[in-house]
C-alpha positions, 0 to 999 in steps of 0.5 A: 559144148557149142553155143547153141547147147548153152543157149538151149540150156539157159532157155530151158531154165527160164521156161521152168522159172516161168512154170513156177519153179525155183531154179538158181543160176547155179543149177543152170550152170550145172545143167549146162555142164551136164549137157556138155557130157551127154550132149542133147541128141538123146532126149533121155540123157537130157531129161535125166541131166535136167531132173538131176540139176534143175529139180530140188523138190519131189513135189516139182517133178510133175512140172518139170516134166510137163515143161520138158515135153513142151520145150524139147518135144514140141509136137508131143506137147501140142497133142498131150499138154492142154496149154496155150503154145506160142513161139517167142524169141529168146535173147540169151546174154552171152556176158559181152562187155560192149554193146558192139558185141551185143549187136554183133551177136544179135546180128549173127544168131537168129533168135531162138523160137521156143514153144512153151505151155501157159503155166504162167498164164494160170496165175492170172486166170479166174478160178471159175474157169479152171479145167480139172487138169489146171486145178491140179496144176494150180494145187502144185504151185499153192504147195509152194506158197509160204503161209507162216505168219510172225512168230509170237512169244512162247512161255517157255524161256531159254538162255540168251546173252540179254534176257528179261530173267536171270539164269541162276543154273547157267550163272552157277555153272559159268562161275566154276570157271572163276573159282565160283565167283559169278563175274558174267551173269547168264540171262533167260528170255521168251522163246518164239513159236508159230502163230496158229492159222485158222482157215474158214471156207464158204462151200455154199452154192454161190461160192461153188465155182471157187471153192473147189480151187480154194479147197486146194489151197486149204489142203496146201496149208494144212498139209504143209505146216503145223498149227492149221485148223480148217473149217467149212462153212455152209449151213453148218460148221464142219471141221475138216483138219483131220481130213485134209492132213493127208499129203496125198491130195486126191485122198485128202479132198475125198475125205473132206468131201465126205466129211462135208454134208452141205456142199453147195448148199446154203449159207448161214455165216452168222450162225456158223461163226457163233458156233466157231466162236463158242466151240472153238475160237473163244476157248483158245484156238482163235486167240492170238491166231491169224484167221482167214475167212474165204467167202463171197459174203452172200448170207441168208442169216442175219447180218446183225448176227454176223457182225456180232460174231466178227466183232467177237472174233477180231477182238481175240485174234491176232489178225482177221483177214477176208478173202472174197473172189468177187472183189476183182469185179470192176466197180465192186462194192460190198453190197451184200449184207453179210459182206457189209456187216462183217467188213468193219471187223476185218483187218485185211480184205483181199481178192480171191480169184486166182493164183496171183491173189492167193500169192497176195494172201500168203504175203499178207499172212506172212507180213501180218505184223500191222495189227487192225489195217485200215480199209476203205469206207463202206459205201452208204448204199451198203450200211 
């Protein structure tokens, strides 16, 4: 295989990583070996060689196809991919041992000009400016986010070398090897189980630019793991867990839209939280759970009721997270009555305007071991 083919293979692996795919170095080396067998003249052979070595999950195929078109068919990509296309120099390390070798290689070989689609720019782009095509790509990226909180102790016990309770049956079985003498005692300890994740999405008119993207985040959470509950908050509370449980994103979102009757209407956060606490949360759904509220905090109801219900929720939940897409605004302060009333009873207050913010939210959920995190003081004008 010539050096140009190796450089093209390594550069394509970098493009896939920029698009959000997990491409370890071992997969890139396997792709290099595959290209050594099939060459790069036939694009169909290159496509299947890359798909067989660089793609691990079926949900990554679509992103791989788009990156392949943008990289190997730049002319077609300009006409079919709605993305920013640039030319960038790629310098590939050939494993040289000295700086002289690096300088010699840089003099002998010109930088490789690549055309790539702006998948990575979607991480920082505001959800309010997304197109329908970008929303579909964003949903695929959200499906790979880790939304599993720290485990909790289960009521079921299992055998362990060190535990809290003696395991009499296991001790008796092991004693048979020593003539009936319980020389080695066995123990039992509580097992672990996933904490429930509860997502409450504000679908009011003020959240409309962000609700359609956040709904895809909620769908990724519900369809991607167990023990997840999803609700829509507007003028009423609507449970949409069953509708979003489908693996087909289009079917799930259509079912949820039909289920929610007050889409893009008003907001009664306090009343909706009261209904959730009375009918679901206090009865067990929110006990020891991680509760995530995705809302801008604008509320037509009573702020006193919202503060009371948020306090009830904080008492029984493991952690309460509030996601506000307006928090990224320069000079933002929680001046909305609902946001100011709820913030004292929130453990984590994070942004929610972009994919990068959703990734940060997933890290907060995954590392939710610190209870009652410190928040910035509320400005006097918001009290």
